[in-house]
Structure formats: structure tokens, C-alpha cells
N, C-alpha and C positions, 0 to 999 in steps of 0.2 A: 792214131788207131785206138779205138775203144777196146777195153778189156772187160767184158761182162760175162763171158762164158769160158769153159775149159778149152774149147777149140780156139777162141780168140787169144787166150793166154799162151797156148802153144805156138801160135803163129807169131805173136809178139816176141816171145823168147827167141825164136829162130831169126826174126828180123833184127833184134838187138845184137845177136851174135854174128849176124851176117853169114849165116850158114843155112844150107838147104838139105844137108845130109844127116840131120840129127833127129829125124822123125821118130825113130824107135827109142831114142835115148832121152828126149825131153821129158816124157812122163816120169822118168826116174828122178830128174832134177826137181820136178814139182813135188814128188813124194818125199824126197829128202828135205825140201823146204818146209813141207807141212809138218814133218816130225820136229823140226827146229821151232817152227811157229807155235806149236802146241806147248813147247817148253818156255817160250819167251813172252807170249801174250796172255794177259789176264784181263778180260773185259766182261761187262755184265751180259753181253750176248752169249757168253759161254756158260752162264749159270743155269743149273738144272736141278730138279728135285726128283728124288726116288724114294719110294716107300718099301718097307720090307718087314717081315715078322722075325724078331730075334728070339730064339728059343734054345740057344746053345752058346758055348763060349766064344764061338767065332761067327762073324757075319760077313757075307760076301759083299763086294762092292760092284757097281755097274761096270760093264765092259768098256764104256766110253769115259770112265773116270780119269781125271788128270790131277785134281787136287781137292781136298776136303775144305769146305767153308765151315759148316756146322753139322753136328749129328744130334738129333733129338730123340727122346722117348715121347711118344704122343698118346699112348694108351691110357695114361693116368694124368691128363692135362698135358701141357707141353713143358718138358724139362730138358735143358741142354746137358749133354754128356761132356765131361771135361777130358780134354786130350792130355795124355801123359806119355812119358817115354816108355820104351820096352823094359828098361831097367827098373823104372818105378812100378810097372805092371808086375814084374817078377817079385819085387819086394812086397807088394800088396798081397799077392797070392801066397807067398811064404808066410807073411805075418798073420794073415787071416785064415790060413789053412784052406785056401781055395774056396772061400765062402760063396754061397748062393744068395740071390735076392734080386731086387730091382737094380739093373745096372746104373752106375753113376759115372763110370770112367771108360775110356777106350784108348787103344793105341793102334797104330797101323802094323799089321802082321799078316804074313802069308797071303799077299795079294787081296787082303780084306781088312777087317777090324777084329780085334780081340776086346771083349767086354769084361768089365769087373764091376760088381760081383757077377759070376756066371748066372744068367737068367734062371729064376726058379719057376718060370712059366713062360708064356708067350707074350712078348711085348711088341707093340707096334712102334716102328721107328721111321723117322723121316730124315733123309740125308740131303743137305744143300751142298752142291759141289760144282766145280768147274768141269765141263765135259769137253772132250776133243772136238775141234772144229770139223764138221763133216767133210770128209775127203772128197776132192774133185775126181770125176771119172767121166767116161763117155755116157754113163747113165745119170750121174749126179753132176750136172753141168755148171752149177753155180752154188754159192753159199753166201752167208752174210758178209764174210770177210772179203771175198772177191768183189761183191757188189759195192761195198763201201770203201774198201782200201785195196784196190788192185795192185798198188805199188809194193805192198808187202809181198804178195805172191811173185811179182815180176822180179824184184831185187833178190828175194830169197832164192828163187830158182836160178838166177844168173850167178849168184854166189856159189851155189853148188855145182854149177857147170864148169867153173874155172879149174878145179883140180882135174876133172876129166879131160879138159882141153889143154892141160898143162900151161894154162895162162895165168901164172902166179902174179903177174903184174896187175891184173884186174881184181884180185881178191880184196885188197884194201878199199878199192873204189866201191865194189858191190857191197862189201861189209858195212861201209859207212852209210851208204844209201839205205840198206836194209835196216840197220840199227835205228836210223832216224825215223823211218816209216813205222817201225814197231813202237818206238817211243811215242809217236803221235797217236797211235791206236790206244796204247795204255793210258795216255794222258786224257784222251777223249772219254774213255770209259770211267776213269776216276772222277773227272769233272761232272759227268752226267749223273753219277751215283751220289754226288754231293749237292746237286741242284735242287731247287724247290725251296721249302721253308728252311729258315736258318737253323743250324744245330744249336742245341741248348746245353750249356755246361752246368752240370749238377754237382755241387760241392757236398760231399758226404757230411751229414750232420746238420745241414742248413736247409733241408727240405727238397 
């Protein structure tokens, strides 16, 4: 049975479980699987960019944000902001008496980013980040992960069905199959990002 749509995924889950009485529950298994998938998978298909104007100490992050890759200031050329811990941020603010200027550092704070120095004007920023995989639904019937790696969705959903069905014996089986499928997705993303021309090792001081 092919698994290319949300409906086909639900049908396949019911078939694997050999149950025809889980119609209202299977979407919950899929939702739980998606929450775990977003924690476990990092692939270039998840990469996205967002722009925003920074004019205060705090900068909001996108609603579909999962993990930051890089944060740039782009209004004065392109300059990467350095990620620091919240403790280091507190030290900088205390030591510099909460200075203002062009931001050079950031940390994650309050469901967004804290910038230092606090912007003394409006600065354009660009965030490169991993976004959530678009959730499946009756309206959104497929996404890149289901199209290319349906086994992740299938085994992830079966894994989350086991506690509901009190089928503890199947948990290690589904977990192993799910983990192997996730590893293949992460490996394929890493290999693709390294493909093309060879990487060049630059030794500092030798050009």
C-alpha cells in the first residue's frame, strides 16, 4: 500500500494495527509522532529564512521556529551575531551598564532573542533557522517528509499507538524501526549538504 497522503497514512496505520475501530484516535497518534519528529529530524528541507527589524532589546522569533542556525545583521552589510548564554548576557549588561549600539551578540530568551548591545536604532536582521515540518491534516494532505520518507510517519505513529493500546511488547519494535528511519533522513540531509565541490581546509596564517 502506497503512503502519499494523510488519508493513506491513516489507512495504513489501521492496517498495520489490524484495527478498524481507531478512526477517531489515529489522528492523535500522527500528531504525537509529528511532535517527536520535529525534535528528532534536522534536514535541509526544514531550513527557512525570516527577516525582521530589530529596534529593542528583544526580537521575536517565527511561530514555526524549531532551532536557530544563524542570526545576521544585514542593514550594514552582513554580520553574524554571536550566540552567548543567558549568564554571559547578564554579565555583559552588568559590565557595560546596559549599553546601546549595533548588536553583536544574542541569546535565546522569552520565546525569542535578546540582543546586546540594545539596538540604538532600527537594524535589519535575517534569521536562518529550522522550521517545523508542516503538520498533516484533512486540508494539508502531504508534505515533503511524507512524500520522501513515509516510513518515519508510519513507524512514529505506530510507536505512539502502543501506550494507548497497552501493547508494551510492540514499543521496542516500533521504536527501533522509527529510530532507523529517522537516522536515514538525517544522514541523507547531511550527505546532500556536503555534496558538490570538495571542502577546502584553510590553515590560519597560511592564506
